[in-house]
mmCIF file of the N, C-alpha and C atoms, coordinates in Angstrom:
data_MODEL
# 
_entry.id   MODEL 
# 
loop_
_atom_site.group_PDB 
_atom_site.id 
_atom_site.type_symbol 
_atom_site.label_atom_id 
_atom_site.label_alt_id 
_atom_site.label_comp_id 
_atom_site.label_asym_id 
_atom_site.label_entity_id 
_atom_site.label_seq_id 
_atom_site.pdbx_PDB_ins_code 
_atom_site.Cartn_x 
_atom_site.Cartn_y 
_atom_site.Cartn_z 
_atom_site.occupancy 
_atom_site.B_iso_or_equiv 
_atom_site.pdbx_formal_charge 
_atom_site.auth_seq_id 
_atom_site.auth_comp_id 
_atom_site.auth_asym_id 
_atom_site.auth_atom_id 
_atom_site.pdbx_PDB_model_num 
ATOM 1   N N  . MET A 1 1  ? -13.884 -36.317 17.098 1.00 0.00 ? 1  MET A N  1 
ATOM 2   C CA . MET A 1 1  ? -13.373 -35.706 18.313 1.00 0.00 ? 1  MET A CA 1 
ATOM 3   C C  . MET A 1 1  ? -12.661 -34.401 17.966 1.00 0.00 ? 1  MET A C  1 
ATOM 4   N N  . THR A 1 2  ? -12.944 -33.385 18.743 1.00 0.00 ? 2  THR A N  1 
ATOM 5   C CA . THR A 1 2  ? -12.273 -32.114 18.522 1.00 0.00 ? 2  THR A CA 1 
ATOM 6   C C  . THR A 1 2  ? -10.943 -32.118 19.263 1.00 0.00 ? 2  THR A C  1 
ATOM 7   N N  . GLY A 1 3  ? -10.054 -31.222 18.869 1.00 0.00 ? 3  GLY A N  1 
ATOM 8   C CA . GLY A 1 3  ? -8.750  -31.135 19.500 1.00 0.00 ? 3  GLY A CA 1 
ATOM 9   C C  . GLY A 1 3  ? -8.830  -30.494 20.873 1.00 0.00 ? 3  GLY A C  1 
ATOM 10  N N  . PHE A 1 4  ? -7.752  -30.604 21.596 1.00 0.00 ? 4  PHE A N  1 
ATOM 11  C CA . PHE A 1 4  ? -7.658  -29.995 22.914 1.00 0.00 ? 4  PHE A CA 1 
ATOM 12  C C  . PHE A 1 4  ? -7.605  -28.481 22.743 1.00 0.00 ? 4  PHE A C  1 
ATOM 13  N N  . ASP A 1 5  ? -8.375  -27.753 23.546 1.00 0.00 ? 5  ASP A N  1 
ATOM 14  C CA . ASP A 1 5  ? -8.393  -26.289 23.494 1.00 0.00 ? 5  ASP A CA 1 
ATOM 15  C C  . ASP A 1 5  ? -7.428  -25.769 24.558 1.00 0.00 ? 5  ASP A C  1 
ATOM 16  N N  . TRP A 1 6  ? -6.256  -25.361 24.135 1.00 0.00 ? 6  TRP A N  1 
ATOM 17  C CA . TRP A 1 6  ? -5.217  -24.903 25.057 1.00 0.00 ? 6  TRP A CA 1 
ATOM 18  C C  . TRP A 1 6  ? -5.589  -23.594 25.737 1.00 0.00 ? 6  TRP A C  1 
ATOM 19  N N  . HIS A 1 7  ? -6.577  -22.894 25.213 1.00 0.00 ? 7  HIS A N  1 
ATOM 20  C CA . HIS A 1 7  ? -7.035  -21.650 25.837 1.00 0.00 ? 7  HIS A CA 1 
ATOM 21  C C  . HIS A 1 7  ? -8.011  -21.908 26.977 1.00 0.00 ? 7  HIS A C  1 
ATOM 22  N N  . ALA A 1 8  ? -8.837  -22.960 26.872 1.00 0.00 ? 8  ALA A N  1 
ATOM 23  C CA . ALA A 1 8  ? -9.951  -23.102 27.799 1.00 0.00 ? 8  ALA A CA 1 
ATOM 24  C C  . ALA A 1 8  ? -10.047 -24.442 28.524 1.00 0.00 ? 8  ALA A C  1 
ATOM 25  N N  . ASP A 1 9  ? -9.567  -25.524 27.914 1.00 0.00 ? 9  ASP A N  1 
ATOM 26  C CA . ASP A 1 9  ? -9.719  -26.832 28.558 1.00 0.00 ? 9  ASP A CA 1 
ATOM 27  C C  . ASP A 1 9  ? -8.851  -26.922 29.817 1.00 0.00 ? 9  ASP A C  1 
ATOM 28  N N  . PRO A 1 10 ? -9.340  -27.669 30.826 1.00 0.00 ? 10 PRO A N  1 
ATOM 29  C CA . PRO A 1 10 ? -8.536  -27.825 32.050 1.00 0.00 ? 10 PRO A CA 1 
ATOM 30  C C  . PRO A 1 10 ? -7.221  -28.553 31.756 1.00 0.00 ? 10 PRO A C  1 
ATOM 31  N N  . ILE A 1 11 ? -6.164  -28.090 32.387 1.00 0.00 ? 11 ILE A N  1 
ATOM 32  C CA . ILE A 1 11 ? -4.829  -28.682 32.220 1.00 0.00 ? 11 ILE A CA 1 
ATOM 33  C C  . ILE A 1 11 ? -4.413  -29.267 33.559 1.00 0.00 ? 11 ILE A C  1 
ATOM 34  N N  . ASP A 1 12 ? -3.900  -30.514 33.509 1.00 0.00 ? 12 ASP A N  1 
ATOM 35  C CA . ASP A 1 12 ? -3.302  -31.105 34.706 1.00 0.00 ? 12 ASP A CA 1 
ATOM 36  C C  . ASP A 1 12 ? -2.013  -31.805 34.294 1.00 0.00 ? 12 ASP A C  1 
ATOM 37  N N  . ARG A 1 13 ? -1.347  -32.430 35.242 1.00 0.00 ? 13 ARG A N  1 
ATOM 38  C CA . ARG A 1 13 ? -0.053  -33.052 34.959 1.00 0.00 ? 13 ARG A CA 1 
ATOM 39  C C  . ARG A 1 13 ? -0.145  -34.161 33.920 1.00 0.00 ? 13 ARG A C  1 
ATOM 40  N N  . ASP A 1 14 ? -1.319  -34.760 33.747 1.00 0.00 ? 14 ASP A N  1 
ATOM 41  C CA . ASP A 1 14 ? -1.484  -35.852 32.787 1.00 0.00 ? 14 ASP A CA 1 
ATOM 42  C C  . ASP A 1 14 ? -1.906  -35.389 31.399 1.00 0.00 ? 14 ASP A C  1 
ATOM 43  N N  . THR A 1 15 ? -2.118  -34.089 31.215 1.00 0.00 ? 15 THR A N  1 
ATOM 44  C CA . THR A 1 15 ? -2.526  -33.567 29.910 1.00 0.00 ? 15 THR A CA 1 
ATOM 45  C C  . THR A 1 15 ? -1.399  -33.774 28.905 1.00 0.00 ? 15 THR A C  1 
ATOM 46  N N  . PRO A 1 16 ? -1.662  -34.518 27.817 1.00 0.00 ? 16 PRO A N  1 
ATOM 47  C CA . PRO A 1 16 ? -0.601  -34.737 26.824 1.00 0.00 ? 16 PRO A CA 1 
ATOM 48  C C  . PRO A 1 16 ? -0.369  -33.494 25.962 1.00 0.00 ? 16 PRO A C  1 
ATOM 49  N N  . ILE A 1 17 ? 0.882   -33.302 25.562 1.00 0.00 ? 17 ILE A N  1 
ATOM 50  C CA . ILE A 1 17 ? 1.207   -32.264 24.581 1.00 0.00 ? 17 ILE A CA 1 
ATOM 51  C C  . ILE A 1 17 ? 0.719   -32.774 23.230 1.00 0.00 ? 17 ILE A C  1 
ATOM 52  N N  . THR A 1 18 ? -0.123  -31.994 22.591 1.00 0.00 ? 18 THR A N  1 
ATOM 53  C CA . THR A 1 18 ? -0.705  -32.389 21.308 1.00 0.00 ? 18 THR A CA 1 
ATOM 54  C C  . THR A 1 18 ? -0.040  -31.593 20.182 1.00 0.00 ? 18 THR A C  1 
ATOM 55  N N  . PRO A 1 19 ? -0.264  -32.011 18.938 1.00 0.00 ? 19 PRO A N  1 
ATOM 56  C CA . PRO A 1 19 ? 0.281   -31.240 17.815 1.00 0.00 ? 19 PRO A CA 1 
ATOM 57  C C  . PRO A 1 19 ? -0.253  -29.808 17.758 1.00 0.00 ? 19 PRO A C  1 
ATOM 58  N N  . THR A 1 20 ? -1.389  -29.549 18.411 1.00 0.00 ? 20 THR A N  1 
ATOM 59  C CA . THR A 1 20 ? -1.967  -28.203 18.402 1.00 0.00 ? 20 THR A CA 1 
ATOM 60  C C  . THR A 1 20 ? -1.536  -27.373 19.619 1.00 0.00 ? 20 THR A C  1 
ATOM 61  N N  . TYR A 1 21 ? -0.545  -27.866 20.384 1.00 0.00 ? 21 TYR A N  1 
ATOM 62  C CA . TYR A 1 21 ? -0.092  -27.158 21.593 1.00 0.00 ? 21 TYR A CA 1 
ATOM 63  C C  . TYR A 1 21 ? 0.216   -25.688 21.302 1.00 0.00 ? 21 TYR A C  1 
ATOM 64  N N  . ARG A 1 22 ? -0.197  -24.822 22.219 1.00 0.00 ? 22 ARG A N  1 
ATOM 65  C CA . ARG A 1 22 ? 0.109   -23.386 22.151 1.00 0.00 ? 22 ARG A CA 1 
ATOM 66  C C  . ARG A 1 22 ? 0.490   -22.899 23.541 1.00 0.00 ? 22 ARG A C  1 
ATOM 67  N N  . ASN A 1 23 ? 1.373   -21.925 23.607 1.00 0.00 ? 23 ASN A N  1 
ATOM 68  C CA . ASN A 1 23 ? 1.764   -21.300 24.871 1.00 0.00 ? 23 ASN A CA 1 
ATOM 69  C C  . ASN A 1 23 ? 0.721   -20.247 25.236 1.00 0.00 ? 23 ASN A C  1 
ATOM 70  N N  . THR A 1 24 ? -0.372  -20.688 25.828 1.00 0.00 ? 24 THR A N  1 
ATOM 71  C CA . THR A 1 24 ? -1.486  -19.795 26.152 1.00 0.00 ? 24 THR A CA 1 
ATOM 72  C C  . THR A 1 24 ? -1.403  -19.335 27.605 1.00 0.00 ? 24 THR A C  1 
ATOM 73  N N  . GLN A 1 25 ? -2.274  -18.398 27.957 1.00 0.00 ? 25 GLN A N  1 
ATOM 74  C CA . GLN A 1 25 ? -2.364  -17.953 29.352 1.00 0.00 ? 25 GLN A CA 1 
ATOM 75  C C  . GLN A 1 25 ? -2.775  -19.119 30.246 1.00 0.00 ? 25 GLN A C  1 
ATOM 76  N N  . ASN A 1 26 ? -3.600  -20.016 29.741 1.00 0.00 ? 26 ASN A N  1 
ATOM 77  C CA . ASN A 1 26 ? -4.013  -21.199 30.481 1.00 0.00 ? 26 ASN A CA 1 
ATOM 78  C C  . ASN A 1 26 ? -2.793  -22.072 30.802 1.00 0.00 ? 26 ASN A C  1 
ATOM 79  N N  . VAL A 1 27 ? -1.925  -22.275 29.822 1.00 0.00 ? 27 VAL A N  1 
ATOM 80  C CA . VAL A 1 27 ? -0.689  -23.038 30.025 1.00 0.00 ? 27 VAL A CA 1 
ATOM 81  C C  . VAL A 1 27 ? 0.214   -22.308 31.022 1.00 0.00 ? 27 VAL A C  1 
ATOM 82  N N  . ARG A 1 28 ? 0.344   -21.011 30.856 1.00 0.00 ? 28 ARG A N  1 
ATOM 83  C CA . ARG A 1 28 ? 1.190   -20.214 31.768 1.00 0.00 ? 28 ARG A CA 1 
ATOM 84  C C  . ARG A 1 28 ? 0.685   -20.314 33.208 1.00 0.00 ? 28 ARG A C  1 
ATOM 85  N N  . ARG A 1 29 ? -0.636  -20.257 33.411 1.00 0.00 ? 29 ARG A N  1 
ATOM 86  C CA . ARG A 1 29 ? -1.207  -20.401 34.764 1.00 0.00 ? 29 ARG A CA 1 
ATOM 87  C C  . ARG A 1 29 ? -0.850  -21.756 35.355 1.00 0.00 ? 29 ARG A C  1 
ATOM 88  N N  . PHE A 1 30 ? -1.000  -22.825 34.555 1.00 0.00 ? 30 PHE A N  1 
ATOM 89  C CA . PHE A 1 30 ? -0.667  -24.160 35.029 1.00 0.00 ? 30 PHE A CA 1 
ATOM 90  C C  . PHE A 1 30 ? 0.809   -24.247 35.410 1.00 0.00 ? 30 PHE A C  1 
ATOM 91  N N  . LEU A 1 31 ? 1.693   -23.775 34.523 1.00 0.00 ? 31 LEU A N  1 
ATOM 92  C CA . LEU A 1 31 ? 3.125   -23.908 34.782 1.00 0.00 ? 31 LEU A CA 1 
ATOM 93  C C  . LEU A 1 31 ? 3.589   -23.002 35.924 1.00 0.00 ? 31 LEU A C  1 
ATOM 94  N N  . THR A 1 32 ? 2.965   -21.859 36.109 1.00 0.00 ? 32 THR A N  1 
ATOM 95  C CA . THR A 1 32 ? 3.285   -21.013 37.258 1.00 0.00 ? 32 THR A CA 1 
ATOM 96  C C  . THR A 1 32 ? 2.882   -21.721 38.548 1.00 0.00 ? 32 THR A C  1 
ATOM 97  N N  . ALA A 1 33 ? 1.742   -22.398 38.536 1.00 0.00 ? 33 ALA A N  1 
ATOM 98  C CA . ALA A 1 33 ? 1.322   -23.163 39.717 1.00 0.00 ? 33 ALA A CA 1 
ATOM 99  C C  . ALA A 1 33 ? 2.276   -24.321 39.985 1.00 0.00 ? 33 ALA A C  1 
ATOM 100 N N  . GLU A 1 34 ? 2.763   -24.968 38.940 1.00 0.00 ? 34 GLU A N  1 
ATOM 101 C CA . GLU A 1 34 ? 3.681   -26.108 39.080 1.00 0.00 ? 34 GLU A CA 1 
ATOM 102 C C  . GLU A 1 34 ? 5.097   -25.682 39.452 1.00 0.00 ? 34 GLU A C  1 
ATOM 103 N N  . CYS A 1 35 ? 5.569   -24.581 38.862 1.00 0.00 ? 35 CYS A N  1 
ATOM 104 C CA . CYS A 1 35 ? 6.989   -24.223 38.931 1.00 0.00 ? 35 CYS A CA 1 
ATOM 105 C C  . CYS A 1 35 ? 7.269   -23.007 39.801 1.00 0.00 ? 35 CYS A C  1 
ATOM 106 N N  . GLY A 1 36 ? 6.270   -22.256 40.167 1.00 0.00 ? 36 GLY A N  1 
ATOM 107 C CA . GLY A 1 36 ? 6.468   -21.063 40.979 1.00 0.00 ? 36 GLY A CA 1 
ATOM 108 C C  . GLY A 1 36 ? 6.385   -19.794 40.146 1.00 0.00 ? 36 GLY A C  1 
ATOM 109 N N  . THR A 1 37 ? 6.399   -18.678 40.852 1.00 0.00 ? 37 THR A N  1 
ATOM 110 C CA . THR A 1 37 ? 6.207   -17.385 40.192 1.00 0.00 ? 37 THR A CA 1 
ATOM 111 C C  . THR A 1 37 ? 7.372   -16.993 39.286 1.00 0.00 ? 37 THR A C  1 
ATOM 112 N N  . GLY A 1 38 ? 8.505   -17.662 39.405 1.00 0.00 ? 38 GLY A N  1 
ATOM 113 C CA . GLY A 1 38 ? 9.638   -17.375 38.528 1.00 0.00 ? 38 GLY A CA 1 
ATOM 114 C C  . GLY A 1 38 ? 9.530   -18.020 37.161 1.00 0.00 ? 38 GLY A C  1 
ATOM 115 N N  . PHE A 1 39 ? 8.442   -18.784 36.929 1.00 0.00 ? 39 PHE A N  1 
ATOM 116 C CA . PHE A 1 39 ? 8.307   -19.452 35.632 1.00 0.00 ? 39 PHE A CA 1 
ATOM 117 C C  . PHE A 1 39 ? 8.274   -18.443 34.500 1.00 0.00 ? 39 PHE A C  1 
ATOM 118 N N  . GLU A 1 40 ? 9.006   -18.766 33.434 1.00 0.00 ? 40 GLU A N  1 
ATOM 119 C CA . GLU A 1 40 ? 8.916   -18.000 32.182 1.00 0.00 ? 40 GLU A CA 1 
ATOM 120 C C  . GLU A 1 40 ? 9.342   -18.904 31.039 1.00 0.00 ? 40 GLU A C  1 
ATOM 121 N N  . PHE A 1 41 ? 8.809   -18.615 29.867 1.00 0.00 ? 41 PHE A N  1 
ATOM 122 C CA . PHE A 1 41 ? 9.187   -19.347 28.662 1.00 0.00 ? 41 PHE A CA 1 
ATOM 123 C C  . PHE A 1 41 ? 10.467  -18.759 28.097 1.00 0.00 ? 41 PHE A C  1 
ATOM 124 N N  . ASP A 1 42 ? 11.292  -19.601 27.469 1.00 0.00 ? 42 ASP A N  1 
ATOM 125 C CA . ASP A 1 42 ? 12.383  -19.120 26.630 1.00 0.00 ? 42 ASP A CA 1 
ATOM 126 C C  . ASP A 1 42 ? 12.368  -19.977 25.361 1.00 0.00 ? 42 ASP A C  1 
ATOM 127 N N  . ARG A 1 43 ? 13.074  -19.525 24.351 1.00 0.00 ? 43 ARG A N  1 
ATOM 128 C CA . ARG A 1 43 ? 12.997  -20.206 23.044 1.00 0.00 ? 43 ARG A CA 1 
ATOM 129 C C  . ARG A 1 43 ? 13.426  -21.668 23.105 1.00 0.00 ? 43 ARG A C  1 
ATOM 130 N N  . ALA A 1 44 ? 14.509  -21.956 23.811 1.00 0.00 ? 44 ALA A N  1 
ATOM 131 C CA . ALA A 1 44 ? 14.997  -23.336 23.885 1.00 0.00 ? 44 ALA A CA 1 
ATOM 132 C C  . ALA A 1 44 ? 13.974  -24.239 24.573 1.00 0.00 ? 44 ALA A C  1 
ATOM 133 N N  . PHE A 1 45 ? 13.349  -23.733 25.626 1.00 0.00 ? 45 PHE A N  1 
ATOM 134 C CA . PHE A 1 45 ? 12.345  -24.517 26.343 1.00 0.00 ? 45 PHE A CA 1 
ATOM 135 C C  . PHE A 1 45 ? 11.106  -24.724 25.469 1.00 0.00 ? 45 PHE A C  1 
ATOM 136 N N  . MET A 1 46 ? 10.662  -23.693 24.773 1.00 0.00 ? 46 MET A N  1 
ATOM 137 C CA . MET A 1 46 ? 9.508   -23.830 23.886 1.00 0.00 ? 46 MET A CA 1 
ATOM 138 C C  . MET A 1 46 ? 9.808   -24.833 22.770 1.00 0.00 ? 46 MET A C  1 
ATOM 139 N N  . ALA A 1 47 ? 11.027  -24.820 22.245 1.00 0.00 ? 47 ALA A N  1 
ATOM 140 C CA . ALA A 1 47 ? 11.405  -25.778 21.204 1.00 0.00 ? 47 ALA A CA 1 
ATOM 141 C C  . ALA A 1 47 ? 11.372  -27.203 21.760 1.00 0.00 ? 47 ALA A C  1 
ATOM 142 N N  . TRP A 1 48 ? 11.841  -27.382 22.991 1.00 0.00 ? 48 TRP A N  1 
ATOM 143 C CA . TRP A 1 48 ? 11.814  -28.702 23.620 1.00 0.00 ? 48 TRP A CA 1 
ATOM 144 C C  . TRP A 1 48 ? 10.375  -29.195 23.766 1.00 0.00 ? 48 TRP A C  1 
ATOM 145 N N  . ILE A 1 49 ? 9.471   -28.319 24.189 1.00 0.00 ? 49 ILE A N  1 
ATOM 146 C CA . ILE A 1 49 ? 8.063   -28.709 24.357 1.00 0.00 ? 49 ILE A CA 1 
ATOM 147 C C  . ILE A 1 49 ? 7.500   -29.224 23.037 1.00 0.00 ? 49 ILE A C  1 
ATOM 148 N N  . LYS A 1 50 ? 7.830   -28.553 21.937 1.00 0.00 ? 50 LYS A N  1 
ATOM 149 C CA . LYS A 1 50 ? 7.221   -28.855 20.644 1.00 0.00 ? 50 LYS A CA 1 
ATOM 150 C C  . LYS A 1 50 ? 8.085   -29.762 19.762 1.00 0.00 ? 50 LYS A C  1 
ATOM 151 N N  . ASP A 1 51 ? 9.050   -30.495 20.350 1.00 0.00 ? 51 ASP A N  1 
ATOM 152 C CA . ASP A 1 51 ? 9.980   -31.292 19.537 1.00 0.00 ? 51 ASP A CA 1 
ATOM 153 C C  . ASP A 1 51 ? 9.382   -32.579 18.979 1.00 0.00 ? 51 ASP A C  1 
ATOM 154 N N  . GLY A 1 52 ? 8.115   -32.865 19.291 1.00 0.00 ? 52 GLY A N  1 
ATOM 155 C CA . GLY A 1 52 ? 7.453   -34.043 18.736 1.00 0.00 ? 52 GLY A CA 1 
ATOM 156 C C  . GLY A 1 52 ? 7.543   -35.275 19.616 1.00 0.00 ? 52 GLY A C  1 
ATOM 157 N N  . ALA A 1 53 ? 8.387   -35.262 20.636 1.00 0.00 ? 53 ALA A N  1 
ATOM 158 C CA . ALA A 1 53 ? 8.476   -36.397 21.554 1.00 0.00 ? 53 ALA A CA 1 
ATOM 159 C C  . ALA A 1 53 ? 7.233   -36.417 22.442 1.00 0.00 ? 53 ALA A C  1 
ATOM 160 N N  . ALA A 1 54 ? 6.762   -37.615 22.757 1.00 0.00 ? 54 ALA A N  1 
ATOM 161 C CA . ALA A 1 54 ? 5.585   -37.751 23.623 1.00 0.00 ? 54 ALA A CA 1 
ATOM 162 C C  . ALA A 1 54 ? 5.919   -37.230 25.019 1.00 0.00 ? 54 ALA A C  1 
ATOM 163 N N  . LYS A 1 55 ? 5.081   -36.331 25.512 1.00 0.00 ? 55 LYS A N  1 
ATOM 164 C CA . LYS A 1 55 ? 5.260   -35.808 26.869 1.00 0.00 ? 55 LYS A CA 1 
ATOM 165 C C  . LYS A 1 55 ? 3.949   -35.254 27.367 1.00 0.00 ? 55 LYS A C  1 
ATOM 166 N N  . THR A 1 56 ? 3.873   -35.076 28.677 1.00 0.00 ? 56 THR A N  1 
ATOM 167 C CA . THR A 1 56 ? 2.690   -34.506 29.310 1.00 0.00 ? 56 THR A CA 1 
ATOM 168 C C  . THR A 1 56 ? 3.056   -33.148 29.893 1.00 0.00 ? 56 THR A C  1 
ATOM 169 N N  . MET A 1 57 ? 2.036   -32.438 30.350 1.00 0.00 ? 57 MET A N  1 
ATOM 170 C CA . MET A 1 57 ? 2.304   -31.160 31.006 1.00 0.00 ? 57 MET A CA 1 
ATOM 171 C C  . MET A 1 57 ? 3.088   -31.367 32.301 1.00 0.00 ? 57 MET A C  1 
ATOM 172 N N  . GLY A 1 58 ? 2.923   -32.505 32.949 1.00 0.00 ? 58 GLY A N  1 
ATOM 173 C CA . GLY A 1 58 ? 3.749   -32.816 34.118 1.00 0.00 ? 58 GLY A CA 1 
ATOM 174 C C  . GLY A 1 58 ? 5.214   -32.915 33.736 1.00 0.00 ? 58 GLY A C  1 
ATOM 175 N N  . ASP A 1 59 ? 5.503   -33.552 32.591 1.00 0.00 ? 59 ASP A N  1 
ATOM 176 C CA . ASP A 1 59 ? 6.882   -33.633 32.093 1.00 0.00 ? 59 ASP A CA 1 
ATOM 177 C C  . ASP A 1 59 ? 7.430   -32.236 31.826 1.00 0.00 ? 59 ASP A C  1 
ATOM 178 N N  . VAL A 1 60 ? 6.581   -31.371 31.273 1.00 0.00 ? 60 VAL A N  1 
ATOM 179 C CA . VAL A 1 60 ? 7.007   -29.999 30.958 1.00 0.00 ? 60 VAL A CA 1 
ATOM 180 C C  . VAL A 1 60 ? 7.370   -29.257 32.241 1.00 0.00 ? 60 VAL A C  1 
ATOM 181 N N  . GLY A 1 61 ? 6.522   -29.349 33.259 1.00 0.00 ? 61 GLY A N  1 
ATOM 182 C CA . GLY A 1 61 ? 6.823   -28.695 34.529 1.00 0.00 ? 61 GLY A CA 1 
ATOM 183 C C  . GLY A 1 61 ? 8.088   -29.245 35.159 1.00 0.00 ? 61 GLY A C  1 
ATOM 184 N N  . ASP A 1 62 ? 8.257   -30.559 35.125 1.00 0.00 ? 62 ASP A N  1 
ATOM 185 C CA . ASP A 1 62 ? 9.452   -31.187 35.697 1.00 0.00 ? 62 ASP A CA 1 
ATOM 186 C C  . ASP A 1 62 ? 10.709  -30.748 34.968 1.00 0.00 ? 62 ASP A C  1 
ATOM 187 N N  . GLU A 1 63 ? 10.629  -30.665 33.635 1.00 0.00 ? 63 GLU A N  1 
ATOM 188 C CA . GLU A 1 63 ? 11.797  -30.254 32.847 1.00 0.00 ? 63 GLU A CA 1 
ATOM 189 C C  . GLU A 1 63 ? 12.170  -28.807 33.135 1.00 0.00 ? 63 GLU A C  1 
ATOM 190 N N  . TRP A 1 64 ? 11.180  -27.929 33.259 1.00 0.00 ? 64 TRP A N  1 
ATOM 191 C CA . TRP A 1 64 ? 11.495  -26.531 33.572 1.00 0.00 ? 64 TRP A CA 1 
ATOM 192 C C  . TRP A 1 64 ? 12.198  -26.450 34.924 1.00 0.00 ? 64 TRP A C  1 
ATOM 193 N N  . GLN A 1 65 ? 11.685  -27.198 35.900 1.00 0.00 ? 65 GLN A N  1 
ATOM 194 C CA . GLN A 1 65 ? 12.308  -27.186 37.226 1.00 0.00 ? 65 GLN A CA 1 
ATOM 195 C C  . GLN A 1 65 ? 13.721  -27.749 37.161 1.00 0.00 ? 65 GLN A C  1 
ATOM 196 N N  . ARG A 1 66 ? 13.935  -28.808 36.382 1.00 0.00 ? 66 ARG A N  1 
ATOM 197 C CA . ARG A 1 66 ? 15.280  -29.377 36.230 1.00 0.00 ? 66 ARG A CA 1 
ATOM 198 C C  . ARG A 1 66 ? 16.230  -28.360 35.635 1.00 0.00 ? 66 ARG A C  1 
ATOM 199 N N  . ARG A 1 67 ? 15.774  -27.650 34.600 1.00 0.00 ? 67 ARG A N  1 
ATOM 200 C CA . ARG A 1 67 ? 16.632  -26.664 33.933 1.00 0.00 ? 67 ARG A CA 1 
ATOM 201 C C  . ARG A 1 67 ? 16.949  -25.469 34.835 1.00 0.00 ? 67 ARG A C  1 
ATOM 202 N N  . HIS A 1 68 ? 16.092  -25.190 35.797 1.00 0.00 ? 68 HIS A N  1 
ATOM 203 C CA . HIS A 1 68 ? 16.277  -24.008 36.639 1.00 0.00 ? 68 HIS A CA 1 
ATOM 204 C C  . HIS A 1 68 ? 16.665  -24.340 38.078 1.00 0.00 ? 68 HIS A C  1 
ATOM 205 N N  . ALA A 1 69 ? 16.997  -25.592 38.338 1.00 0.00 ? 69 ALA A N  1 
ATOM 206 C CA . ALA A 1 69 ? 17.371  -26.009 39.704 1.00 0.00 ? 69 ALA A CA 1 
ATOM 207 C C  . ALA A 1 69 ? 18.601  -25.242 40.197 1.00 0.00 ? 69 ALA A C  1 
ATOM 208 N N  . ALA A 1 70 ? 19.532  -24.969 39.310 1.00 0.00 ? 70 ALA A N  1 
ATOM 209 C CA . ALA A 1 70 ? 20.750  -24.233 39.697 1.00 0.00 ? 70 ALA A CA 1 
ATOM 210 C C  . ALA A 1 70 ? 20.450  -22.773 40.021 1.00 0.00 ? 70 ALA A C  1 
ATOM 211 N N  . ASP A 1 71 ? 19.314  -22.260 39.521 1.00 0.00 ? 71 ASP A N  1 
ATOM 212 C CA . ASP A 1 71 ? 18.948  -20.861 39.769 1.00 0.00 ? 71 ASP A CA 1 
ATOM 213 C C  . ASP A 1 71 ? 18.426  -20.654 41.189 1.00 0.00 ? 71 ASP A C  1 
ATOM 214 N N  . ALA A 1 72 ? 18.006  -21.740 41.825 1.00 0.00 ? 72 ALA A N  1 
ATOM 215 C CA . ALA A 1 72 ? 17.383  -21.613 43.158 1.00 0.00 ? 72 ALA A CA 1 
ATOM 216 C C  . ALA A 1 72 ? 18.397  -21.343 44.249 1.00 0.00 ? 72 ALA A C  1 
# 
């Protein structure tokens, strides 16, 4: 089995974060759709995504929204 292609494979809320995860334009499109046009990466958030804990892209979108709820 080949790894998930973060550049081209479809991403949905159930897509697991894999060891090959990358912050690609495909990921950015998904997270902008989930979180709104104000979505942006920062170092602390990127570190959280890649911390090795099991999570999905839905978890990532939810966490970004949680971290930015006070900004709304």
